C-alpha positions in Angstrom: -35.3 54.8 -20.7 -37.4 57.6 -22.1 -35.9 61.1 -22.4 -38.1 64.1 -22.9 -37.1 66.8 -25.4 -38.8 69.8 -23.7 -40.1 71.0 -20.4 -43.7 71.7 -21.4 -46.0 69.0 -22.7 -46.1 69.9 -26.4 -43.1 69.3 -28.7 -42.4 71.8 -31.4 -41.4 70.2 -34.7 -39.7 72.4 -37.2 -39.4 71.8 -40.9 -36.8 74.2 -42.4 -35.9 75.0 -46.0 -33.3 72.5 -47.0 -29.8 73.9 -46.7 -28.2 71.7 -49.4 -27.9 73.3 -52.8 -30.2 71.5 -55.3 -32.1 69.6 -52.6 -35.8 69.8 -53.8 -37.2 67.3 -51.2 -38.8 68.2 -47.9 -39.3 66.2 -44.7 -43.0 66.9 -44.4 -46.1 67.1 -46.6 -49.5 68.4 -45.7 -50.6 64.8 -45.2 -47.9 64.1 -42.7 -48.4 67.4 -40.9 -52.0 66.5 -40.3 -50.9 63.3 -38.6 -48.3 65.0 -36.5 -50.8 67.8 -35.4 -53.4 65.1 -34.6 -50.9 63.5 -32.3 -50.6 66.7 -30.3 -47.4 68.1 -31.8 -46.9 71.7 -32.8 -45.6 71.8 -36.4 -43.8 74.9 -37.7 -42.8 75.1 -41.4 -40.4 77.7 -42.8 -42.1 79.7 -45.5 -41.2 78.4 -48.9 -39.8 75.2 -47.7 -42.0 73.1 -49.9 -41.4 75.0 -53.2 -39.0 72.3 -54.6 -41.7 69.7 -54.1 -44.5 71.9 -55.5 -46.1 72.3 -52.1 -47.2 75.9 -51.3 -47.4 77.5 -47.9 -51.2 77.6 -47.9 -51.3 73.8 -48.1 -49.2 73.5 -45.0 -51.3 76.1 -43.1 -54.5 74.4 -44.1 -53.0 71.1 -42.7 -52.4 72.8 -39.3 -48.8 74.0 -39.5 -47.6 77.4 -38.4 -45.6 79.2 -41.0 -42.4 80.8 -40.0 -40.8 83.5 -42.2 -37.6 83.8 -40.1 -35.6 80.6 -40.5 -33.2 81.3 -37.7 -36.0 82.0 -35.3 -37.8 78.8 -36.2 -34.6 76.8 -35.7 -33.9 78.4 -32.3 -37.3 77.6 -31.0 -37.6 74.0 -32.2 -37.5 71.0 -30.0 -37.2 68.7 -33.0 -35.9 69.6 -36.4 -36.7 67.3 -39.3 -35.0 67.6 -42.7 -33.4 65.7 -45.6 -30.0 67.4 -45.8 -27.1 66.9 -43.5 -27.2 69.8 -41.0 -24.8 72.7 -41.6 -22.6 74.1 -39.0 -24.7 77.2 -39.0 -27.8 75.2 -38.3 -26.1 73.3 -35.5 -25.0 76.5 -33.9 -28.5 78.0 -34.3 -30.4 75.2 -32.5 -31.1 75.5 -28.9 -29.1 73.2 -26.6 -30.8 69.9 -26.0 -32.8 70.0 -29.2 -33.1 67.0 -31.5 -32.5 66.7 -35.3 -33.5 63.9 -37.6 -31.9 63.9 -41.0 -29.4 62.1 -43.2 -26.0 62.5 -41.4 -23.5 59.9 -42.7 -21.6 60.4 -39.4 -18.5 58.4 -40.3 -17.6 60.9 -42.9 -18.4 63.9 -40.7 -16.9 63.3 -37.3 -16.2 67.0 -36.8 -19.9 67.8 -37.3 -20.9 65.0 -34.8 -18.5 66.5 -32.3 -20.0 70.0 -32.9 -23.5 68.6 -32.4 -22.5 66.7 -29.3 -20.9 69.9 -27.9 -24.3 71.5 -28.0 -25.9 68.5 -26.4 -28.1 67.9 -29.5 -29.7 64.5 -30.1 -28.8 63.6 -33.7 -30.7 60.8 -35.3 -29.2 59.6 -38.6 -31.7 58.3 -41.1 -28.9 56.5 -42.9 -28.0 54.5 -39.8 -31.3 52.7 -39.2 -30.8 49.0 -38.2 -32.0 46.5 -40.8 -34.8 45.0 -38.8 -38.4 44.4 -39.7 -39.8 47.0 -37.4 -37.6 49.7 -38.9 -38.8 49.2 -42.5 -41.5 51.9 -42.2 -38.7 54.4 -41.3 -36.2 53.2 -43.9 -35.5 56.3 -46.0 -32.5 54.6 -47.7 -34.9 52.0 -49.2 -37.7 54.5 -50.0 -35.3 56.8 -51.8 -33.2 54.0 -53.3 -36.3 52.7 -55.0 -36.8 56.0 -56.8 -33.1 56.2 -57.7 -33.1 52.8 -59.3 -36.2 53.7 -61.3 -34.7 57.0 -62.5 -31.3 55.3 -63.4 -33.0 53.0 -65.8 -35.0 55.8 -67.3 -31.8 57.9 -67.8 -30.1 54.9 -69.5 -33.1 54.6 -71.9 -32.9 58.3 -72.7 -29.1 58.4 -73.3 -28.7 55.1 -75.1 -28.6 55.6 -78.9 -30.7 52.4 -79.3 -34.1 51.3 -78.0 -34.6 48.8 -75.1 -37.2 46.4 -76.5 -37.1 44.0 -79.4 -38.8 45.4 -82.4 -39.9 43.4 -85.5 -40.8 45.5 -88.5 -40.8 45.4 -92.3 -37.5 47.3 -92.1 -35.9 44.5 -90.1 -35.7 43.1 -86.5 -34.0 45.1 -83.8 -32.6 43.1 -81.0 -33.3 44.2 -77.4 -30.7 46.2 -75.5 -28.7 44.4 -72.9 -28.4 46.0 -69.4 -26.2 44.8 -66.6 -27.1 45.9 -63.1 -24.4 45.8 -60.5 -25.8 45.3 -57.0 -29.2 43.8 -56.3 -30.2 46.0 -53.3 -33.3 48.1 -53.3 -32.0 50.5 -56.1 -30.7 47.6 -58.2 -33.9 45.6 -58.0 -36.0 48.7 -59.0 -33.5 49.3 -61.9 -34.0 45.7 -63.0 -37.8 46.0 -62.8 -37.9 49.2 -64.8 -35.4 48.1 -67.5 -37.4 44.9 -67.9 -40.7 46.8 -68.2 -39.0 48.9 -70.9 -38.1 45.7 -72.8 -34.4 45.3 -72.1 -32.6 42.0 -71.5 -31.2 42.3 -68.0 -28.3 40.6 -66.1 -27.4 41.3 -62.5 -24.3 40.8 -60.5 -24.2 40.7 -56.7 -21.8 39.2 -54.1 -24.7 38.1 -52.0 -26.1 34.8 -53.3 -29.3 35.2 -51.3 -30.5 38.0 -53.6 -30.5 35.7 -56.7 -34.1 34.5 -56.3 -35.5 38.0 -56.0 -33.5 39.3 -59.0 -34.6 36.3 -61.1 -38.2 36.9 -60.0 -38.0 40.3 -61.8 -36.8 38.7 -65.0 -33.1 39.2 -64.7 -30.4 36.6 -65.2 -28.1 36.3 -62.2 -24.4 36.2 -63.0 -22.9 33.4 -60.9 -19.4 33.8 -59.5 -18.3 30.6 -57.8 -16.6 31.3 -54.5 -17.4 35.0 -54.7 -20.0 35.3 -52.0 -19.4 38.2 -49.5 -22.6 38.7 -47.4 -22.3 41.0 -44.4 -24.4 42.0 -41.4 -28.0 43.1 -41.9 -28.2 41.9 -45.5 -25.5 44.2 -46.7 -22.5 43.2 -48.8 -19.0 43.1 -47.2 -15.5 43.6 -48.6 -14.3 40.7 -50.7 -10.9 39.1 -50.4 -8.3 39.8 -53.1 -8.9 36.3 -54.4 -12.7 36.8 -54.6 -12.3 40.2 -56.3 -10.1 38.6 -59.0 -12.5 35.8 -59.5 -15.4 38.2 -59.8 -13.5 40.4 -62.2 -12.7 37.5 -64.6 -16.3 36.2 -64.7 -18.0 39.6 -64.8 -15.8 41.3 -67.5 -17.3 39.4 -70.5 -20.8 40.3 -69.4 -19.9 44.0 -68.9 -18.1 44.3 -72.2 -21.1 42.8 -74.1 -23.6 45.2 -72.4 -25.2 48.2 -74.0 -25.6 49.8 -70.6 -24.5 49.3 -67.0 -26.3 50.5 -63.9 -24.0 50.6 -60.9 -25.5 50.4 -57.4 -23.0 48.4 -55.3 -22.1 49.9 -51.9 -20.5 48.6 -48.7 -21.4 50.2 -45.4 -18.8 52.6 -44.0 -16.5 51.9 -46.9 -15.7 53.6 -50.3 -17.7 52.1 -53.2 -15.9 49.0 -54.7 -14.5 49.6 -58.2 -16.0 47.0 -60.4 -16.0 48.5 -63.9 -12.4 49.2 -64.6 -11.2 51.6 -67.3 -10.0 48.6 -69.3 -13.6 47.3 -69.4 -14.9 50.7 -70.5 -12.3 50.7 -73.3 -13.7 47.4 -74.6 -17.3 48.4 -74.5 -19.1 49.4 -77.7 -19.1 53.2 -78.5 -22.4 54.7 -77.5 -22.8 52.5 -74.5 -24.0 54.1 -71.2 -23.0 53.7 -67.6 -25.1 55.2 -64.8 -23.2 55.1 -61.5 -25.4 55.5 -58.5 -22.4 54.9 -56.3 -20.7 58.1 -57.4 -21.1 59.8 -54.1 -19.0 57.1 -52.4 -16.3 57.2 -55.2 -18.2 55.2 -57.8 -18.3 51.6 -59.0 -16.8 52.6 -62.4 -13.2 53.8 -62.6 -14.1 56.5 -65.1 -16.9 58.0 -62.9 -16.6 61.7 -62.0 -19.0 62.5 -59.2 -21.7 65.0 -60.3 -20.6 65.0 -64.0 -21.4 63.3 -67.3 -18.2 62.3 -69.1 -17.5 60.4 -72.3 -14.7 57.9 -71.8 -13.5 55.8 -74.7 -16.8 56.5 -76.5 -18.9 55.5 -73.5 -21.1 57.9 -71.6 -20.5 57.7 -67.9 -23.0 59.5 -65.7 -21.7 60.2 -62.1 -25.2 61.1 -60.9 -25.8 62.6 -57.5 -29.0 62.7 -55.5 -31.3 61.2 -58.1 -34.3 61.1 -55.7 -34.3 65.0 -55.7 -35.2 64.8 -59.4 -38.4 63.2 -58.4 -39.2 65.6 -55.7 -42.9 65.1 -55.4 -42.9 61.3 -54.7 -39.5 61.4 -53.0 -40.9 64.0 -50.5 -44.0 61.9 -50.0 -42.0 58.8 -49.2 -39.4 60.5 -47.1 -42.0 62.5 -45.2 -43.9 59.3 -44.4 -40.6 57.8 -43.1 -40.2 60.8 -40.8 -43.9 60.7 -39.7 -43.6 57.0 -38.8 -40.5 57.6 -36.8 -41.7 60.6 -34.9 -45.1 59.1 -34.1 -43.6 56.0 -32.7 -42.1 58.1 -29.9 -44.9 60.5 -29.1 -47.2 60.3 -26.1 -49.9 63.0 -25.6 -48.1 65.6 -27.7 -44.7 65.0 -26.2 -41.8 63.4 -28.2 -39.3 61.4 -26.2 -36.4 59.3 -27.2 -36.6 55.7 -25.8 -32.9 55.0 -25.4 -33.6 51.3 -24.8 -35.4 50.9 -28.1 -33.5 49.0 -30.8 -34.1 51.6 -33.5 -33.1 54.5 -31.4 -30.0 52.6 -30.1 -29.0 51.9 -33.7 -29.4 55.4 -35.2 -29.2 58.0 -32.4 -25.6 59.1 -32.9 -25.2 61.5 -30.0 -27.5 62.6 -27.1 -27.2 64.8 -24.1 -23.5 65.4 -24.5 -22.6 61.8 -25.1 -21.7 60.1 -28.4 -23.7 56.9 -28.2 -23.2 55.0 -31.5 -20.4 52.4 -30.9 -18.9 52.6 -34.4 -18.9 56.4 -34.4 -17.2 56.3 -31.0 -14.6 54.0 -32.3 -14.0 56.2 -35.4 -13.6 59.2 -33.0 -11.1 57.3 -30.9 -13.4 57.2 -27.9 -13.6 54.2 -25.5 -16.6 51.9 -25.5 -19.3 53.3 -23.3 -19.0 50.4 -20.9 -15.3 51.1 -20.5 -16.0 54.8 -19.9 -18.6 54.1 -17.3 -16.3 51.6 -15.6 -13.5 54.1 -15.4 
């Protein structure tokens, strides 16, 4: 079923300044604006919205966008709002009823916000809830941004570590290469492996999904085998391990972690806090000067010593609880995210009109609420709502 956003034939797409503090990315670039305008959409960009990504207003105007100096007015007139940040309550209240918003949402952590959006009959599409299917890869912002985060994590380790990554043979002696352990071989972990290897480090990788071993090894990493520790979930994600599996993994992994010069943590489980893999006792046994970069900090961290958003020194080890690393690479992060948004929007545009196809697998997987109805099954469950089939039957 196709559902139109607006009564007239042209959909207005609005790109606001990002509301989150420190968010330098933007959901559109001049290149993507040209594509959207060519498809018959009206694109409005809030003045100054591209400053964090070094895109000036003139570039957007030249690409065919209309500049809007009044953010509230732009929001109120929009049929479709596209942004990176989770919408604020003020934004939700400022959108016209029936409008759509595409952004990160993390709805399981923000059920009150979902309820607020639903109360205004907004259509909320979560870029973090895309189904893991081939057709959705061109929309997959988690992967595009995770790639950048993995790269930057390896660079940060190289900068902080008081030793060099590669082997160096000189008249003054031979320096052995640094050893880096990467926890989690998803998109971020694989890019961290590739970057650390390019810089000359010896890299080991741990993951509870045995199917990622071949890909990790193809990048030059040694896969740490844990017999009986496999925990693969739906869509290629990891799932929660049993207590016995956790203990087995802890015993095998500890000797590798303690011997490492650096650890890059990327392990996450959908809809769950990040698993604690690097305990404080492991940190205590690591060499002074070692570095841990924890990309899972926003979900609680893979390291027991991680403090989200801070760099701390625990037992002589630098632990970096980094947040939003892609925003530190705002130019390329914006390019990639804007392309994800462009691909998504253009898939559902016909003659200048954007419509949600509720029967489409991608829409069904990531459209959290629409027209006064919470659609996503797991979000409904988290909100204590009956399954839609049950509601219809009653």
